[in-house]
Structures are given as structure tokens and as C-alpha cells.
C-alpha positions, 0 to 999 in steps of 0.5 A: 366263280361258276360251278356245276350247279349254275348251269341250266341244263335240260332235264336229263329224262328229256334227252332219253329214258336212261341218261348217260354221261355223253348225252349230259355232257353234250347238253351242258356244253351246248348250254354253256356255248350259248351262255357264254357266247363271246360275240354277245359280249360288248367288246366286239360291238364297241371296237367296231364303232370306236372312232377310226383314229382311236382304233388305229393308234398303235399303242391301243392295237398293242394292248389289244394284242397283248391281251388277246395273244395272252389269253391264246397263248395260255390255251395253246400251251395248256392243250399239251398238258390234256389228261385222259388221252394216253393211248396211242390212237388218242395221242395221235388225235392230240397231236393233230391238234398240236400241229394245227396250232404250233406246226404250220408249213414253214415252221409258222405258228397261230402265235406268229401269224396272229402277231404279224396280223396286228403289226401289219395294221400297225400295232406297237406289240408290247411283248416279243413273240418269245416273251409269251412263256410260263403262266406266272411270267406272263402275268407280269405284263397282263392283270385283271381278268386277262391274268385270271384266265391265263393262270387258270388255263393250264390248271384247269386244262391239266385236270379235265377235258371240259375246259378245252371243250369250252374253248374249242366249241366258242373259238370260231365265234369269237375269231369271227367277231374280232375279224369283223370288228377290226375289218371295219377299221382295217378291211384287209385284217380278215384276210390275214393268214391267222383268219382266212386259213382257219375260216377256209379250212374250218380249223376251229370247227374241226377242233371243236368236233375232235374235242367233244369226240374225244372227251365223249370217249372218255366219259363213256369209259369213265362216267364218274369224270362227268361232274368235274368236266362239266364244272371245269368247263363252266369255270373257264367259259366265265373266265373267258368272259373276263377276257372280253370284259378286259378287252372293252375295258381297254377300248372304254379307256382309250375312248375316255382319253381321246375325249379328255385330250379333245376337251383339253385347253389348247 
């Protein structure tokens, strides 16, 4: 796993004459976001260039949905365990994050929106929405890097604010990359509320700014938390890379199976 010493941080002296935790944290998160930018991962390009007959297979789409939804569910659930935000003012700010994900008008949630988006393009979903529950239960249905991410999310989110910041800062990048990749095959996909509402209202950008803002407040008051905050952010970013690797493996397996079927004797 990644750790703090592996991050290519700008020399503190280049930031200010007397480096402070907020400055160092900001540099670290910016560096992580660039090093682990989701859209750089092969999955998104390979999904976009996949033969349409493969990309539109209901079972294939169901597998993509399962892994992606499991990772997103893990972070949405983990947000409820964030530490160091216990004052009334910070609880109020944290509540808005909950509302944006799980308190949409009409009892809707990002979880339900995502499932509808995939079902609307023909996905045969592996799990019902309510089957996405505790990490260990969910890991009965996902494995590999996705399971590792699911297990780590709650543990890391509950012990420092770094993992939350890392995910929020990168979220808009992967959402746009996923919407663009699947829109090659399903032009209406990016118009689904899961994407359209987040993009038009800049929900993910707002969450990124908020996560950084409150974490900077905490680090200003408790600078001793800085090393663990950065180290946990790095672990979370590396685990997120694993999710895209897992999804790319699903794409590659589907491609190989299609080749095998086409070359099989009649």
C-alpha cells in the first residue's frame, strides 16, 4: 500500500517561509489528485472503444454496475463515520453532504439514480439496491480490488479526513469519464439525473471544496493529525486505482469471450 513517503510533495520552503499544516495538506492532496487522476486509467478508454455488441450486453453492464455501485456505496456509507466534525457548526456542514447523496427530493438518492441509469441502458443488475449493505456482506458479491476498496473505505474514513478529501477531489473527474465512455454506446446516458444533476449543480465540486475546507480547519487546530491525514488519503487514492483496474479486467474478459465465441466452429 502507498504511504506518506511515496508522495511527491513540493518542498515546504517553496510554499511559505514557515510551512504550516494547511499548506502542506493542500499540496499533498493536489499531488495525489494528479498522480491518481481516474480518467488516466485505461478502463475508460477501453470501455468507450469496446464493440457495441459487447458493451450493450445486459450481463456485462450488470457487472460494471455492481463494481462501480459497490465502490460508490462504500464511500457514501463511510461518510457517516467521519471523525473530528463534532461541533454543531461542523455537524451542520456534514449534514449537507448526507442530504446531497441520500436526501434528494421525493426520497431519491444517488444510489437509486445510478441503478436507474444502468437499468435504462439495459443492465441486468446483479444485486437489488437494498442488498448493498455492510462491507463484509457486500464483499460476498464483489472480489479483488473492488472488495479491497469496500473494506478500506469505512476503516479509513472513520480514522481521518484524508480519504474523504481524496475521493471528493477526484470524483468529478471519474464521473465525467464514465459518462463520456458509456455515452459512446448510449448517447442518452449522460442525461441521466445521476450525472446531469451533479454536473449542472456542480455537486461534486462543492463536495470537494467542502471536504478541503473543513479538513483545513481541523488541521489548523490539530496539526499533529497531518501525517495520518495525508497517509490515509494516499492509501485511499491507490485503492481507487484498483477499482478502475478491476473494471478494466471486466472489459478485457468480455472482449476475450466475444473473440472466442466468434472463432468457435459453427
